[in-house]
Residue, then its C-alpha position, 0 to 999 in steps of 0.5 A: m750132547e745129552d751123553k756129556h750131560l750124563a756123563s758131567q751128572s754121573e762125575i757129579i753124583g761119583a763125587l758126592a758119593y765119594s765126598i759121602i764115603f771120605l765123610v763117613l770114614v773120618t766121622l767114624g776116625l774121629i769116634l774111634f777116636f773120641y772113644y780109645s781116647r775116653k777108653k784111656i782117660i776111663e782106665k786112667e782114672v780107673e787106674k788112680v781110684n785102684i791106687k788109692l784104694d790100695h793107699q787106703k787099705k795100707i793105711l787101714q792095715t797099718t791102723i789096725k796093726v798099730q791098735e792089735k799091739e797096743r792092745n797086746r802091749i795093755a793086755q801084757d802090762l795088766h798081767d805083769a803089772i797089775s796083776s801081780k801086785l795084786n797077787v802080792v796084795s792076796l798073799t799077804t792079805n792070807v798071811l795075815l788073816d791067818d796071825d790069830s792074834m787079829n782081831t774080829e774087826q780086822k778080819d773082817a777087813l782084811n777080809h775085805i780087801l781080799d774080797i775086793t783084790t779077787r774081784t779086781l784081779e778077775s777084772a783085770r783078767k777078764i779085760a786081758h783076756e778081751l785085748m788078746p786072746p790067747i786060746l786065738d794063737k793057741f787053739g784057733l778061730k773056731v774055739a776061740l770064738e766059742e769060749l768068746f760066747d761063754e764068757f758072755t752066756s756063762n751066768t746070765s740070760i743071754k742066749i748066743k746059738h753058733h754054729i762055727e767051721t774051721l777056715e784051715q787056710l784062713e791065716k793067724s791075723n785075719e784069724l784075728h781081724v775075724f774074732r775081732i769083727a765077732q767081738e764088736l758084733i756082740n757088744n754092739a747088740l747088746r750095749h745098744g741093741k739091748a739083745d739077748c738073745l743072739q746067732m751066729e754062722l760062720k761056713k765056708n763058700k767056693e768063693g772063700f766064706e762067710l758070717v751071719f750074725k743076727d740078734n733080736g735087739v731093738g734094731f735100727d733104722i738103716n738110713e741113719y746107720k748109714k750116716k753113722t761113724g761110730i768107733g766100733l761100726q768103723n772098726i767092722k767096716s776097715r777090717v771087712a775091707i782088709l779081708n777083701g769082704q763085703l757087708f750086708v745089713e738089715s735090720s728095722k724099729n723093733e725087729g732085731s738085725t742081721f749082718t751079712i759078711n762075704f769074705h772073698s778070699y781066704g787072706y793066704 
């Protein structure tokens, strides 16, 4: 009788053991099922985000391409239409000035016209040059940036310290993006930051290249900066995104600003 009782207990314990093992296996199966299901859902979501980011990047590239095309058209119009006509005015004025029959008042008026025409021609040339710098296409980014610095420092109290390395593997279209970023950073520092001393460094590294820009301007609050959506700032962010870069900003009131941009690829 006792043997039967022991056998019955053993069967119960065995059944419980098998039940527990079964429950553990089912639980593990459910956990694995939900884990892999969740993993697939996350992978799908990541894929959707990546597709969305790629789409946004293509939109940015198209927008900026259209902007550059329009800049090029305006620069061409300034050169072909306005500058050429102003040159005709200048030449005609010089011919009239050589006429001995002109009295002093007439010559003063003509000299005034010539002065205005010359200054307008110079302004048109400068605007066209900023819209589409020909030196960038002919001599590359390093020379174009150095000329840009010279334009800002010539006959002004502005100082720009710089160290620019040649990025041999950077595509022409991406050189233009870097040039525009530098141009926008300088304009913002002078116009909004009220700076008079700037520093720019462009150097290669293992991942790609890095641009560091510093100014001694009035600075700003970082939290306010993050909320800003100005055209200049958006232009910088868009071009940084196209170049697979990361933008880091450091600034505080009356302490100047530092912009560090890490570009992770050369853009083959």
